[in-house]
N, C-alpha and C positions, 0 to 999 in steps of 0.2 A: 504493500500500500504506500510505503514511503516514496518509492520511485514514481508511482502513479501520481501521487499528490504533487511531486516536484514537476512532473511533465505538465500537469494542469497549470501550475504556477508559471512555468515557462511560457505556455501559450497565452495566458492572461497578460503577462508582462510584455510579450511580443505585440499583442494587440494594443496595449497602452502606449508602447513606443511608436507603433505605426500611427496611432492617433496623434501623438505629439508631433511627429514628422509632417504628417499631411495637413495639420492645422497651423503650422508655423512656417514663416518665410525667412526665419533667422536662425541658422544652425547654432550660432554662438550663444543664443539665449536658452537653448534646450540641451546643449551637449552634456552638461554635468548631470542633468536628470536622466538622460539616456544611459549613461554609464552606471549611475546609481541603480536604476531599474534592472540593468543587466546583472550587476553584482549581487542583487537580492536573491537570484535563483541559480547562479553558478558560483564556483568557489575558487577562482584565482584570488590572490591577496589584493591585487590592485590592477587597474587598467588605465592606460593613457592613450591619448589621440594626438597624432602628429599630422600636419598638413603641409603640402607643397603649394606655394603660391605661383600662379601664372606659369605653370609647367617648368619651374626652376627647381632642379633636383640638387642644387648645391647646398641648399639649406632646408631643414625641416623645422616647422614651428610647432612646439609643444603647446597645445591649446587647452589642456585639462588641468593646469597647475593649481587652480583654485580648489579642486576637490582632492588632490593627492598631496598629503602633508609633507612627504619627504622630498618632493621634486624641487621646491625653492631652495632647499639646503644644498642641492647639487648644482643647479643652474640658476643664476640670478635672473629675475624678471627684467626684461629690457624691451618688451614690445607690448602694445595694447592688445594685440591679437595672440600673444603667446610668447614663449621663450624661443628665440631664434638659435638654432643649433646647427653647426657645420655637419652636413650629412655624412661626410667622410669619417666622422668620429663614431658612427654607429658600426656595430660588428657586421661581419660578412653576411650572416644569414638574413639580416634585415635588408641589405642590398639585394640579396638573392630573391627575397619575397617580392620586393618592388619590381625587380627586373622580370621575373617569371610570372608575376601576377598570381602567385599561389600562396596558400597558407603554409607557413613554416613553423614547426613545433620543435623547440629545443628542450628535451626532457631534463637534461642535466648540463647546466652551464659549465661545470667543472670536468666534464668528460668529453664534450663535443668540441672539436678543434675550431669550428666556425665561431665559437663564442669566447675564445680565449682572451680577447681584448677587454671583455667586461667582467672578468672574474673578480677583480678587486672591488668593483662597484657592487657586484652581486653579494660578495662576502659582507661588505659594509651595510648593505640594505637588507640582507637576510633572505634573498630569494635564490632558488636553484633552477627554476625552469622559466621559459618565456615563449609565448606564441605570438606570431605576427599575422595580422589580418589586413591585406591591402584594401584600400578603397578604390574602386574602379568606376570611372564614368566615361562613357563613349570609348571604351577599350584603352583608356589612359589611367594610370595610377595617380590619384590626386592627394594621397596620404595613406596613413596606416594606423592601426590600433595594435598596441602590444599589451598582452596580459601577463602578469607576473605571478609565479607560483612558489610558495614556500614549501618546506619539507612536509608541512602538515596539510597542504592543499591537495585536492584531487580534482581530476577533470576526466570526463568520459567522452567517447566519440559523439554522443548525443549532445553533450555540452558544447563541443566544438561546432557542431551543426547549428546550435542555437546562437552562439556568438557570431557565427558567419552570417546568419540572418540579420542580426543586429547591425553588423558591419555594412550589409547591403542597405539597410535603412539609413545608416549614417551617410552613406554615399548619396542616397536619394535626398537627404536633407541638405547636404552640401550643394548638390546640383540645384535644388530649389532656391537656395540662398544666392547662388551665383546668378541664376536667371533673374532673381528679384533685383539684384544690384545692376544687372545689365539692361533690363528693359521691363518697365512696369506693364507695358501692353501684353507681353507674353504671360506675365504672372496673372493679369486680369483674366486672360483666356483660360489659364490653368486652374484658377481658384475654385470655380464651381465644380470642375471635374475632379479635383483632388479631394474635395469634401465628399463628393459622391462616391469616389473610390474607397475612401476610408469607411464609409457606411457599409459598402459592399464587403469589405474585409471583416468588419465587425460581425456582419450577418454570417459570413463563412465560419467564423469562430464559434458562433452560437448555434447555428443550424447545420453546419457541415455540408452545405449544399453547393457542390462545386459547379454544377451546371448554371445555377442562378448567378454565381459569382462571375463566371466567364461571360455569360450573356450580358451582364451589366457592363463589364469592362470592354467588351467588343462594341457596345453601343457608344461608350465614352470615347473609344478610339476613333469612331466615325465623327463624333461631335468636335473633338479638339483638332482634328486634321482636315475637317471639311470634306470628308470622303463619303462616297455613296455606299460603300460596303467595307466590312472589316471581318477578319477571321483570326481567332486565337487558337493555336494548336499546341498541345502539350504532349511530348513523348513520354509516356509512362515508362519509367525505368524498369519496373519489375514485371510488366506485362507487355504483350505484343499489341494490345489495343492502344489507340490514340484517343485522348480526350480532346475534343475541339468544340468550339461554339462560334457562331457567326451572327452578324447583324447586317441587314440591308435596309437602307432608308426607304426604298421604294417597294420592295417585295420581301417579306420576312422569310418566305419559303424558298428563296432563290439565292445561290451563292456562285459567282463566276470566277472568283480569284483562286479557288482551291486547286485547279489543275497546275498553276504555276508555283505552288508552294515548294515542291520538291526542288525545283531549279533555284529558288531563292535560298533554301537551306544549304544548298551546295556552294553558295558564294562565301568567300572568306571573310568579308566585312561583317561586323556585328550589325550594322544598319546602313541603309542606303535608300535612294529614291530615284525614280525615272519618270519624266514627264512626257516621254515620247515612246510608248510601247507598241500600241496598235495590235494587240493579240486578239484574234477572232475566237469567239466562244461558240459552242455547239448550237446554242439557241439563237444565234444571229447577232447577239450583242457583242460589245468590244470592251477590252480592258485598255483604256487610253493611257493610264498612268498608275503607278503603284509606289508605295513606301513600306518599308519593313524594318523591324528591329527584333533581334533574336533575344530569347530568354536564357539567362545563364544562372546556374546554381553552382557556386564555387567555381570549378574549372570545367564544368560540363554544360554544353548547350542542351536545354531541355525542351525547346520549342521556339515559337516565334509569333509575333503579331504582324499581320499583313493588312494594309488598307489599300483601297483602289478607287480610281476615278475622281480625284480632286482636280480642280482646274489647273492648279500649279503648286506642287509641293516645294517647300523651302527647307533650309537648314534649321529654322525655328521649329518646323513641323517634326523634323527628325529628332531634335532635342526633346520636344514634348513627348514623342513616342518612346524615347529612351526612358523617361521618367515613368511612364505607364508600364513599360516592360519590367522595370525593377519592382514595381508594386505587384505585378502578376507573379513574378518569381517568388517574392516574399509570401504572397498569398498561397502559392502552391506548397511552400515549406510549411506554412501553418496547417494546410490541409493534410499534409503527410503526418505532422505531429498529431493531429486529430485522429487520423486513421490508426496510428499506433496506440493512442490513448484508448480508443474503442476496443482495440484488440486486447489490451491488458486489463481493462476495467470491466469488461463484460461480466466476468465471473463474480467480481466483487459486487456488482450491481444486482445480479440475478440470483446468486446462490444464498443470499441472506434469508431466503424464505423456505429453504430446504423441504420441510415436511409438507408444505402447502404448494409446492412448486407447480405441479401439474394442473391443479385446480385454478391457480392464479394465472397461469399461462393462457388458459383457454377461456376464462370467463371474460365477458364483453366481446367475444369473437362471433357471437350470433348477431348478424347485422341486417337491417333493412337496406337493400341496395337502392331500390326505387319503388315506384308504385306497383311494379309487376313482379320483381324478383327479391328474394331474400337468401341469405347464407345461414345455414344451420348445421348442427353436427351431433353425432353420438359418439361418446368416448367411454371405454371401459378398460382401465389398465389391468393387466394380468396380476400385478402385484401392487404394493403401495405406491411405488413410483414406476412409471412406464417409460418406454422409449418412443412411443408414437406421439406426434406433436402436431397441433394445428393452431395457427394464430392469424387473425385478420385485423387490418387497420385501414381506416379511411385516411388517405393522404391529402385530399382536397375535396371540393364539392362534387367533382365528377368521378374520381377514381378511388377504387379499393384494391389493395394488395392483400393476398393471403398466401400462406405456405402450409403445405401438408408434408410431414417428414416421418420417416421410419428409421430410428437409430438402431444400429446393431447392438444388441445387449439390453440389459435391464438394470434396475437398481441404481446405485449412486453414480456409476459411470454414465449411464444414459441420462440421468438427471443433470449431470455436469455438462454433457454435450448439448442437451436441450436448452440449458441456460445460455450457453454460448450462441447457439443458433438464433434464439429469440432476440438477444441483445443486438447481435450483428444485423439481423434482418430489419429490426426497427430503424436502425441508423441508415442502412443502405436504401431503404424505401424512400428516404428523403434526399438521397443523392442521385439516384438513377431512375430512368423513366421506363425501362422495359424489364420484364422478368428475366430475360437472358442476361442483361447487364448485371442485375442483382445476383443471379445465380453464379455468374463468372467471378464476381468480386467476393461473394460469400465463400466460395471455394478457396480463393486466394487468401482471404483473411484467416480462415480457420484451418487451412491445410497443415500447418506446422504442429498445432495442438493435436489434431486428429492423428497425424502420423506418429507422434510421440506415444499416444494412448493406444494405437493400433485399432482405431475404430473408423467407421465410415457411415454415411447415411444416404438413403435414397430420398428424394423429395421432389415435389411439384411446387413451383411458384407461379401464381396467376395474378393477372391484373384485369379487373372488370371496370370498363368505362360505363357507368350507370346511366349516362345520357344517351350515348350512341348504342348501348347494348352490344358492345364488342368485348370479347375476351381474348387475352393473350396468355399462353401457357409455356413455361420452360420446364423441361423434364430432365432430372438427373437420376436416371436409372430406375424410375418409379413406374407403377402401373399407369397406363393411360386412363383418363376419365371415361366412365361409361355415360354416353350421351343418349338420352331418350327423346325421340321425335314426338310431334303432337299426336300421331296415330298410335303411340305406344310401342313403336319399333325401335330397336337399338340402331343408332346411326353408325355405319361402318366406314363412312367416307373420311372421317377426321381421325387420324392416328397421330398422336403427339410424338414427334421425333425424340428419341431418347439420347441423352448424353450419359456419360459415366457417373456413378454416384459421387457425392461430395467427399473429399478426403482421399481419393485414389491417386490423382495426378495434380500437381500444384499449378500447372498451366492450362488446365482444361477450360474450354470455352463452350458456351451453351446457346442454343437457338431459341427463337420465339415461334410459337404456333398460334396464329391469330384467326379468329372466326367470329361471325355474328351469332348471337344467342337468342334472338327473338323467337325463332321457331322451335326452340328446344325447351320444353317445360321443366326438364330436370337434367342436371349434369352432376354426376356423382364421383367423388374422389374417395379413395379408400386405401388402407394398408393391408399387408398380407395376413394379418391376424384373423380377419373375418373369413378369408379364403381357406385357411388351413385348419379351421375347426373340424374335428373328426367325429363321426358317429360311432356307434358300438362296433361296427365292422371295419373301422379304420379308414372309411371312405371320407375324403375331404369335401367340404361344402363347395368350394370352387367358384370360378368366375361365371359359369353358365347358370348356376343356381342364383347367384347374386343378381345377374341380369334379369332372370325370370321374376325374382321378387320385385325389382324396380319397375318392370313393365306392368306388374299388377297393382302397384301402389303409388305410382308417380303422380296421380291426380289428387291424392289425399293431402290433408294439411300436414306440415312437417312433424308435429308431435304424434300424429297417428301413424306416420311412416315409421318413426322410431319405435313406438310401442309394438307395432306389428313385427318389426325386425327382431326385437328382443324375444318375442314369442316364437318366431320362425327359427332362430338360432338355438333356443332352448329345446324346442321339439326335435330339431335335427340331431343335436349332440346328446340329448337325453340327460342333460345336466345344466346347471346354471353357473358353472365356473369353467374358465378356459385357460389354456397354456400360454397364450400370447395376447398382447394388447389388441383391442378392437377399436378402430377409428374409421368412421364414415362421415364424410363432409358432403353436404348437398347444396348446390345452387339451384333453386327451384322456384317455380311460380307460386305465388301466395294462394 
């Protein structure tokens, strides 16, 4: 729990720092608070910020001396902007970080040859390690931050990622300050967009909705560059899928710039623009001009923002887009922190109800979809805690998501797994729009834990659009739904394509099966427990008997269907207790 709480604190402080940066046009008024916020949640002893002015690398100005008590004892204050220091006095690894634009971590000053020049200073000041984070704007280093570690301090890879995100925000603040000093017109153009972007980042932190975040920023990209359309593409590092969102001022369902993105990503420059392109699109329209800026996380390109069809792009537009790109990159880092938080906190949030888990999971999952349809279910665990699982939630006025799963095993292990599935499913439903995307990311999120426990689960994830009466289903090794037509016949035309169960392959991808549900008075999802009930001669109940039961009962009210099913199963088995969980979920006419 300690690590989880610290992750939450990091995210909250990152959001607070982001708010400070995007609401201020003066880096020097907020620099100390940024460092203080950072040091609240990571454990270097101290940190200081140095800037280069006007691309002059002969001197570095120490600008955090007000907050670091020992600095004035080493260097006298001689500048209103900070202590002016000959850059040649810095050890080799600081020069290396500035030259290569990479983070350099010296774990032990007294063992690393690159730090031998500062050993006397380190001994006097009591630190043994130092990390350098370059500030990069438009592919140029404008300064750097160093963090000092004593023998009692500790720092993890996650801490370094967090500090790297703070460094990106400091770069953004420096750039905003520079633009403010250079031209008030540019800042006026940016002010509304920056405020709006900060609000989008706050919502990303609270709601973890990456699609809404990117949609908002692609719209802002159009506004601040006077473009007709914009697209933001993120290369997901752990998956083969790409996350992207776009905005078109004239037609929200149309994007022309996507075909040229690959060629843009292959260009060496971080950002550029062209006002004379003349690329013909398949629909007869043209891309007359474009501008782009790549998204960078540490030393890796993770995507890009591309805008198209402004009358005339300028260097100011490129500078503005670079600021937006940095905010997108920081937002993605925040999103990754959130995903890790979900992964590690799901159990803590869900397993605190142990003995009541199954009941609490499923209560409130009986839903009125619309005037015609409702979702209902019958669940009977074989033991106190079962491995069959159903959960439904309304995500907005039009759409309901639900999941039916059958976890291998029973007892505490299955309860543990069900808790993880429920927690992850609830979060993913607010991030992704299709069952296939949810299933793919559910598998990716839970694979490591499932692999360690040696478990897997089959499941169906469905989305019901209650206005259009359209249903989408993604199938991870589960039985396809039994669909009853208006005349009581089982529909054989719709067979939900199966993927492999969750927890078998870490990079599995899942499809969507979409169909209208108006003409189907009942759609039934179930787990294998009902099929494997045996009678006295060891004959299984099976799919054919279940289909026959549904054909005879589909016109009844849900409670009568369930009552009749209980009687049917008891009469078939000759007893009222079963070896496996029974779960039947029905989407049916009222």
